[in-house]
C-alpha positions as CSV (number, residue, x, y, z in Angstrom):
1,M,148.1,156.6,47.7
2,E,146.7,159.5,49.6
3,K,143.9,158.9,52.1
4,D,141.0,161.3,52.6
5,E,140.5,162.2,56.2
6,V,137.0,161.6,57.5
7,T,135.3,164.6,59.2
8,T,131.8,163.4,59.7
9,G,130.0,163.4,63.0
10,A,130.2,159.6,63.3
11,A,131.4,158.0,66.5
12,S,135.2,157.7,66.7
13,S,137.3,155.0,68.3
14,D,141.0,154.4,68.6
15,G,140.6,150.7,69.4
16,L,139.6,147.7,67.4
17,H,136.2,146.0,67.9
18,P,136.6,142.5,69.5
19,A,135.1,141.0,66.3
20,V,138.1,142.2,64.4
21,Y,140.4,140.2,66.8
22,I,138.2,137.2,66.3
23,I,138.6,137.5,62.5
24,M,142.3,137.8,62.9
25,V,142.4,134.6,65.0
26,C,140.3,132.8,62.4
27,L,142.6,133.8,59.6
28,A,145.6,132.6,61.7
29,V,143.9,129.2,62.1
30,V,143.2,129.0,58.4
31,F,146.9,129.8,57.7
32,V,148.3,127.2,60.1
33,T,145.8,124.5,59.0
34,S,146.7,125.2,55.3
35,M,150.4,125.2,56.1
36,W,150.2,121.8,57.7
37,T,148.0,120.5,54.8
38,F,150.3,121.9,52.1
39,A,153.8,121.4,53.5
40,A,153.6,118.5,55.9
41,G,156.0,115.9,54.5
42,Q,159.1,114.0,55.2
43,G,162.3,115.0,57.0
44,Y,162.6,118.2,58.8
45,T,159.6,119.8,57.1
46,G,157.4,119.0,60.1
47,L,159.8,120.6,62.5
48,A,159.9,123.8,60.4
49,I,156.1,123.9,60.3
50,A,155.9,123.3,64.0
51,V,158.2,126.3,64.6
52,A,156.2,128.5,62.2
53,S,153.0,127.3,64.0
54,T,154.5,128.2,67.3
55,F,155.3,131.7,66.0
56,V,151.7,132.2,64.9
57,F,150.4,130.9,68.2
58,I,152.7,133.3,70.2
59,T,151.5,136.2,68.0
60,V,147.9,135.4,68.7
61,M,148.5,135.0,72.4
62,L,150.4,138.2,72.6
63,T,147.6,140.1,70.8
64,F,145.0,138.5,73.2
65,T,147.1,139.3,76.3
66,L,147.7,142.9,75.2
67,S,144.0,143.4,74.5
68,R,143.2,142.1,78.0
69,I,145.8,144.5,79.5
70,R,144.3,147.5,77.6
71,R,140.8,146.5,78.7
72,R,141.9,146.6,82.3
73,S,143.9,149.8,82.1
74,V,141.1,151.9,80.4
75,N,139.3,154.1,82.9
76,A,135.8,153.1,84.1
77,S,133.9,155.5,81.9
78,E,135.4,154.1,78.7
79,A,135.1,150.5,80.0
80,D,131.4,151.0,80.7
81,R,130.8,152.6,77.2
82,G,132.2,149.5,75.4
83,F,132.2,149.2,71.6
84,G,128.6,148.5,71.1
85,S,127.7,146.4,68.1
86,F,130.1,145.6,65.3
87,F,127.9,147.5,62.8
88,D,128.0,150.6,64.9
89,W,131.8,150.4,65.2
90,I,132.3,149.8,61.5
91,S,130.1,152.7,60.5
92,G,132.1,155.0,62.6
93,E,135.6,156.4,62.4
94,F,139.0,155.0,63.5
95,E,141.6,157.3,64.9
96,T,145.3,156.8,64.0
97,R,148.4,158.8,64.6
98,H,148.0,160.3,61.2
99,G,144.4,161.3,61.4
100,R,141.0,159.7,61.2
101,L,139.9,157.0,58.8
102,R,136.7,155.2,58.2
103,A,136.6,152.2,60.4
104,T,135.9,150.0,57.3
105,D,139.1,151.3,55.6
106,A,141.1,150.7,58.7
107,M,139.8,147.2,59.1
108,V,140.5,146.3,55.5
109,E,144.0,147.7,55.7
110,L,144.6,145.6,58.8
111,L,143.0,142.3,57.6
112,L,144.0,142.3,53.9
113,P,147.6,141.1,54.4
114,L,146.5,138.4,56.8
115,A,143.7,137.3,54.5
116,A,146.0,137.2,51.5
117,G,148.5,135.0,53.4
118,A,145.8,132.7,54.8
119,F,143.8,132.2,51.6
120,G,146.9,132.1,49.5
121,M,148.3,129.2,51.6
122,A,144.8,127.6,51.5
123,A,144.9,127.8,47.6
124,F,148.3,126.2,47.6
125,A,147.0,123.4,49.9
126,I,144.0,122.8,47.7
127,V,146.1,122.6,44.5
128,F,148.7,120.4,46.2
129,H,145.9,118.1,47.4
130,F,144.5,117.6,44.0
131,T,147.8,117.2,42.1
132,I,149.4,114.6,44.3
133,G,150.2,111.6,42.1
134,V,149.8,113.6,38.9
135,G,152.8,113.7,36.7
136,P,155.0,111.4,34.7
137,Q,154.6,107.8,35.6
138,G,157.9,105.9,35.6
């Protein structure tokens, strides 16, 4: 799929708005909560889910730490500028190594796999919750 490069006069940024990070953390919480609801059971399942939850927690903390480091390393003029409102950021452009994209397209490409995993696991958890005890009675 070929992407059209955006060449409008809109504001351009090479960083994600903090609201995008908040959305990512919310999706991670939905994923972990759904995982515990769906797969928590007997035996070593709890241990496997605890390890997976730890990986998600580490990923979230690394992202948070790296964003804090970047915020401190940016020069004063960029730090004072900030991102502005989320709606200003999303109506602008996002710079990548391969060119510019609309910020909405970049955000969708970033969040879509996370949302698919989180809401897919939530769907499994809901179906699992309502089908417990359903089946052949012996």
